[in-house]
C-alpha positions as CSV (number, residue, x, y, z in Angstrom):
1,X,0.2,-0.1,0.5
2,X,0.9,3.5,-0.4
3,X,0.6,6.5,2.0
4,X,1.7,10.0,2.2
5,X,4.0,11.6,4.7
6,X,2.8,14.6,6.9
7,X,5.1,16.6,3.6
8,X,3.5,15.0,0.6
9,X,5.0,12.7,0.0
10,X,4.5,9.7,-0.6
11,X,5.9,5.3,0.9
12,X,5.0,2.4,0.4
13,X,5.1,0.2,3.1
14,X,4.9,-3.7,2.4
15,X,4.5,-7.0,5.6
16,X,3.7,-9.7,3.1
17,X,7.0,-11.2,4.6
18,X,7.4,-8.5,7.8
19,X,6.8,-4.9,7.8
20,X,9.6,-2.9,5.1
21,X,9.1,0.7,4.4
22,X,10.1,1.7,1.5
23,X,13.7,-0.2,1.3
24,X,13.9,-0.1,5.3
25,X,12.9,-3.4,7.3
26,X,11.0,-3.0,10.5
27,X,13.2,-4.8,13.1
28,X,11.4,-3.9,16.4
29,X,7.5,-2.8,17.4
30,X,5.6,-0.8,19.3
31,X,8.3,0.7,21.7
32,X,6.5,2.9,24.1
33,X,8.2,5.9,25.2
34,X,6.2,9.3,27.3
35,X,5.8,10.9,24.3
36,X,4.3,7.8,21.8
37,X,5.3,5.0,20.2
38,X,8.6,4.8,17.9
39,X,9.2,1.8,15.9
40,X,13.5,0.5,15.1
41,X,14.5,0.2,11.6
42,X,17.3,-0.5,9.5
43,X,17.9,2.1,7.4
44,X,17.9,6.2,7.5
45,X,14.5,7.3,5.6
46,X,15.3,10.0,3.6
47,X,12.5,13.1,1.9
48,X,13.8,13.3,-2.2
């Protein structure tokens, strides 16, 4: 599926075999912090 970022660009999310966001793989999900929840990925995603 494709979703828009806050900057208006589209990213691709694939959950068929684990979870991938563009070329980054989600390594650990749903880590609770003081100000929200984060997900750890194995690459930096930069806007184009």
